[in-house]
C-alpha positions, 0 to 999 in steps of 0.5 A: 522459461522462454523468452518471447518476442512479440515483434512478429506475433500478429498481435503486435501489428494489430496493436501497431495500427491501433496506435497511428492515430487511433484508428480502426483497430482502436476504435474496435478494441474500445467496442470489444471492451465496455468502458468501465465508467457506468459500471463504476458508476453502477458500484459507487452507488452501492458504496458510502462512506457511514459517517458514526456520532461517537458519543462522549463515552466512546470517545473516552473508551477508545482513548483509554484503549489507546493507551496500551497502543499508542504511548508505550514507546513514549511513556517509557522514556523517562527510563533513559532519558537523562543518562542518555543526555549526560552520559559522562555526568553532571558537570553543574546543577544549573545544566539540570534545570536547563536540560528539563526546561528543553524536556519541557518545551519539546515535548510541548513543541513536537508532540503536543503542538506539533503531532496532536493539533496539526499532524494528526490532521492530515490522516488519510480517511482516518489512517495515519503514517509516512504512507498515508501522507504519501497517498493524500499526495499521489491522489492530488498530484499525478505521479509516475511512481504509482502504476495502474492509476485510472480516472474510475479510480477518483470515484471511490467514496474514500477518494477524497480530494480537495476542490481542483481550484489550486492556489498560485503556490500550490499550481506552481508546485504541483506543476514542477513536480508533475513534470520533473521525474527527479522530483516524483523519484526524490518524493519516493525517496523521502518516503522510502527513507521514513519508511525505513527509518520507522523500521530501525525504530522497531529495532531499536525501541524494544532493545533500549526499553527492555535494557533500561527497565532491566537495568533497575535490578542492579539497584538493589544488587549493586555487585551484579554484573553489567553481562548478567544485566545484558543476558537477561534483556536478550532472553525477555526480548527472545521471548517477546519476538518468539510469542509474535506469531500468537499475536496480541488479542489475548493479552491486549486488554492487559495493555492498556491498564498496564500502561495507565498504572505506569503513567500515574505511577511515574507522574506521582513519584515525579510530583514526590520527588518535587516536593521533597528534594526540590520544589524550585525545580518548577522554574525550569518551565521558564525558557528563560533557562534554556538560553542560560544553559546555552549561554554557559557552554554552547558545546555540552548543550548542544551535544546534550541535545541528543538525548533529550530528543529521546523524550519524544520516542514514540511520537510518530506511532501516535500518527502511524496507529492512528487507524485503530482509534480516533483524532479525537481519543488520541487528542484526549489522552495525550493532553489529559493524561500522558502529558501531565505525566511525563511532565511531572516525571522528568521535572521529578527526575530532575528535582532529584538530580539537583540534590544527587548528580552522582546518581545520573546513570540511574536516575530513574530507579534511584528516584523511586522511594524504597518500599516501592522499588520492586513494585515499580520494577515489575510495572517496569518490565510490563511497559518496556514489553508493551512499548516493545510490542507496539513498535513492532506491530508498527513496523509490520503495518508500514511493511504491509503497506509497502508491499501493498504501494509495490514498495517492498518485495512480497513477505507472507503476512498472517494475520492474528485476528479475525477482529482487527485487521491491523494485527499481522504477523511477518516471519521474515521481518520478525526475525530479522528484527530479533537478530538485529536487536540481539545483536545491538542489545548485545554488542553495545550493553548500554543505553547511552549508545543504544539511545544515540542510534535511537536518536537519529531514527526518531529525528529523521522520521520527524524530519521526513513528517515536516516535509509531507507536511508542507507539501500537503499544506500547500497542495491538499490544504491549500494554506496560507503562504506565511503560516506555511513558512511559520510551520516549517520555521519552527518546526522545521528549525528545531529538528535540524538543530537536534538532527545536527546534534544526533549526527555528531554522535555516528562514531558512537553509535549513530551509525547503527540506524544509518546502516539499518535504513540504508539496506532496507532503502537499497532493497525497497528502491531496487524493488520498486524500480524493477517493478515499475520497469516490469509494468510498463514492459506489460503496458507497452506490449500488451494484446489487442482485445481483437486479436483476443477473439481471434485466438480461438479457430486459429489455434484451435483452442477449446473451451474447457469447464470451469471458471479462469482467472488469469492475473495480470497487473495491467487493468487495461489490456491483457498481458503478453504472457496471455498468448505465451500461455495459450500458445504452449496450452491451447485451451481456456476455460468456459467462463474467462476473467481477467483479473487484476489485483490493484492497490490504491493510494486510499486507506481502504476500498468498501466492500461494495466497490471491490470489483469493477467488472466488465465484459470482453466481446459477445456474452457467448464468449463469456469473456470478463474483465475484473478489476479487484480493487484494495487500499493499502490497509485492506486484506487481501485473503483467499478463503470462500467468502473472497471467491463468493462475493466476487461470483456475486459481483459477476452475476450482479453485473450481468443483471445490471448490464441486462437491465442498462440495456433495455433501459438506456438502449439509446446509449452505444456503449450499453449496446450488444456487439452484433454483426451479420455474418456473410453467406459466403467467404469475404473481407470483415471491414473494420470500421473506423468509429469516427468515419464511416468512409469505406476508403478509411477501413481495414479490410481482413481476408478470409479463406474458404478453409478458414471461415468453415474450420471457424464457424464449425469449431466456434460452434462446438466451443459454445455451450450446449443452450446456445447452439440452437441459435445456429440456424438463426441470423442471432447466433449468426451475428454472434458467430460472424463478430466473433469468427471473423476477428480470428483471422487477425493472427494468420492474416495481414491487414491491408488496405481495400477499396470497394472495387478491389474487394468486389472483383476478387469475389469477397464480401464486405460487413461492417461491425456496428454497435447499433440497436434499435430505440425499441424492441419487441416483446419477442426480442425482450424475452429472447433477453431474459432467456439469454439472462437466466442461461448465463446465471445458470451457466456461470454457477454451472462453471463454479461447481466446477471450479476455479483455476488461478493462472497466474504470471511467474515472470523473470526480468532481464535488462536489455544487452544495450541498457547501462551497466548500472541498469543491468546490476540492478536488474539482472543482479539486484532485482532478480535476487530480491525475485528469488528470496521473496514469496511468490505472489499466489502466496502474498494473494492466498491463491490455494496450491491445488488450483493454481497455474503458473506461466514461465516467460522473460522479460527484456526491459 
């Protein structure tokens, strides 16, 4: 790799000229590269959101299928809640009633009211989860933590925003966030923290679910050692993680029946226990017993909250997996089936414990009637596996979203289903989760300590969701301020009380999720920080389009057959690494496309609006810019379909461009790039678009040798079908526009007036974007022929093949940077760059057509 300074590069002089008051070169560059507004309107007209009317039968079918994905974790929580609530045994029977009452109202308050009826409404076009909430905020608040934002993104059909008429409090909060880098970074850290806790959930859910279900074997074999039970659990966990690469498409149809049978079984057993052991347990439905529970001994009940919070584990999954189902289906499934079955199960166990308090460590399996013990044990095993699978899949999905938004190092994404884009497999993450899960299960060996760790992860995610929801309610929904305060007072207070309880169990296993979250949070923030610094460097050192058109004659570039896709993170301008590339390899492809794969803070981008294309310079140069836009749940899968769709979009743009030029000839931004070439060497005056005064124009000297070599070289580099225009005015105009600008790479830009240019015998030429309001029939025919030639040439270039040119940049901190920055960039970010997947792998670029360009960025 080579460190290339741009200070002495000709492009930097052009850039400096354009940056001062947006002068002549700025206007020139704006003319060279067409604006995206019209093209964005074109692709927007192609895209549309299909609103389907879903029948009741279809909603019920979706609700049934959601059981196997959404409710596995929540449904298996009765296996371990009472044991975690009373790890030291039950001291008073009334404590069982108080704990049961707490469980009932916790289930009603958090999953039912907060999530099912409030949080699910904050979906991002049907998508849920932490990043869905963050994307909603990003679309209503200008955040610098999201790179490559542009006003054209807001024209997407999926870029839904609320009206701009904000309330007083919404305006104040929006202004404070937009003006404060601290608040923006704090918001990002909050989102990353929630993401890390979800990852911890993916580690702890399989551990506690599988171990709790396997513990049921000790009911029939009391002498069985706990170590044997742990080994059995470890073997099952290894099997679960080892089968992830196969995917769940072939067995997913079994998940819903398993969970359905499980929920009906525990609900029926609960009703049986209520009737048999203690029908008066129904008094726990009164909140009065919660008050009495805390009045007897406040410290004991407060400590038991760490176990009671486990009754709502998996609640966040209802929101995170919303994209696979619908709001109505999840609401119906929870209110009609899941919630009643869970209430019956918990009340039934409580009724059993009022008669057998000494059996609290195995309360679930002990409460099962003996004849159906083994069938329930088998169902519990399968339900635990389904719950584990759901949490692992949710972890894969949220990491994919984090990678898309630049908040996680690049990883390999393997799609395990052709029909369902949500079913993915990430090898690196899978093995990390498996190792950590096995260590936690084998290390703790009991569900009580794992439950302490699990509680912190669960309640931390809920707190993050509550804070993000408060911001959305104020800025996006613009809810009544009193309603917002009520939301925070009720749910925020309850969750903070639970959080305070689980924090006091840090030394009893609660440190595990904190350690996991700290490690992943450090990785994610360092990666995001380094990526933003790299993007800012490219943005500040990007190359002007005028210099791009001057590369051919000045460096002896040749046009080689084929299509070159030069990948860049910039949606506007050309990265400095392109000049580094052509300096060492003075050749470009016959068709050159600067392509930017851009992820937006939306869930998906319709296929019709995927590619945003515009032309760079004259048509004969075949230089384009393409912005490939994706949402955070979209696929970027390299196959022939992607390349074909890209070429189709390019052809569609060429046809639309010609049609627009004919019908909208009075639009200056649609006119072709026209100029006239002087008959002898002279000066090219770049006129300011806003001021035609000669004194405000910049002149570029062109020598006889430079003029001749430029003209001849460009003529040879153009396609043969365009060379027959070389004796006419059309080609001379095209040649002038391209050849004269090339001298910006080797000549200084000096101020010149009319007299000095005439005395030196140099000619002056104005570049203008002008077109007559009416075309002759001959000109229209020539335009049509030109379109046919362009499309044919594009197909010929496609037949030769596509070459993917990608930057392989290394980021280093400047020598004058502070020590923490140097440590983060030179060691932390550099280490992550070395161990993460290459960008060509994440974009699924074939190695046989890949060309890497190395460069060092000093940020």
